[in-house]
N, C-alpha and C positions, 0 to 999 in steps of 0.2 A: 693380147691373147697368149702369147708365148710365155709371158710372165706368170699368168694364171696357170697354164699347163705345167711350167717348171715347178710349181708348188704342188703339184698333184700329190706326191707322196706325203707332204706335209699336212695336206687335207685328210688323207687316209689315216695318217697317225692321230690326228686331232679327232676324227670320227670315232676311232677306237677308244678314246678317252671320253667319249659321250659328248662331243660338241656337235650339237644338231645344226648350226650354221654351216660347219664342215661337210656334214652330210647332205645338206641342201645344195652346197656348191659342187660336191661330187655328182649328185643326181643331175644337176643342170649341164656339167660338162658332158656326160654320157648322153643326155638328150640332145644337145647341140650336135654332138658327133652324129646321132642318128639322123637328124634333121638337115645336115649341111651337104648332104649329097657328095660325100668325099669318094674319090676312087678307092679301090681296094689297097692300092699301093699307098695313097695318103694316109688312110686309116692304119695301115700297118705301121708305116714310119711313125706316126703319132704314138701309137701303141708300144713300140719297141723303144723309142727314145724317151718318151714322157712317163709311161706307166711301167715300162721294163727297165728303166734306168740305164739303157745302153748309150754309148756315145753314137753320134752319128756315123762315125767310121764303123764301128761294131754292127750297127743296124744295116749298113751298107753290105757288109760281109754276109749277113743273115739273109738279106734280100737279093744278093747276087748283083749289087750295083755300087757304084762309087758313092763317096761322102756328099759329093756335089749334087748327085741325083736326090739323095736323101733330104738334103737341105732344100732344094726345090719343092720336094713332095710337102715338107712341113711348112714351108712359106705358102703354098697354094691352100694347104688345109687350113692354115692359120687364118688366111684371108676369108676364106668360107665360113669358119667358126665364128670370126669377129662380125661377119653380117648377121649371123643368127643372133648374136648378143645385142647388136645394134637393134635390130627387130623387136627383140624383147624389152629393151630399155624404152623405145618409143611406145610400146604399148603396155607397159607396167607389168611386164612378165619375167620370169626367170631371174637369175642373179645378175644384176646391172654392174658392169664393170666401167670404170672411168679412167680417162687419160689416153696415152698414146699407146698404140698396139704396135 
């Protein structure tokens, strides 16, 4: 899941070039975030690090916490997001990701 999130900006760029698959992936990422019951802090950490392209340390400064706390928020969020993708994969929905997360 973290690998998919790490490519977020690449998908944005590809979408701007007319790549419909990239657009679908972005829609699914945002839908998964909506469905995953993330805490506000988990959501903010994901948005700052993956969407805002900040380092975990920079995100920690913005959120008033240490880098280790940001890492824990991201790990917990990634676990919840992975559960959404597993559900989708088993029901033929969403963008299916394969491999180790």
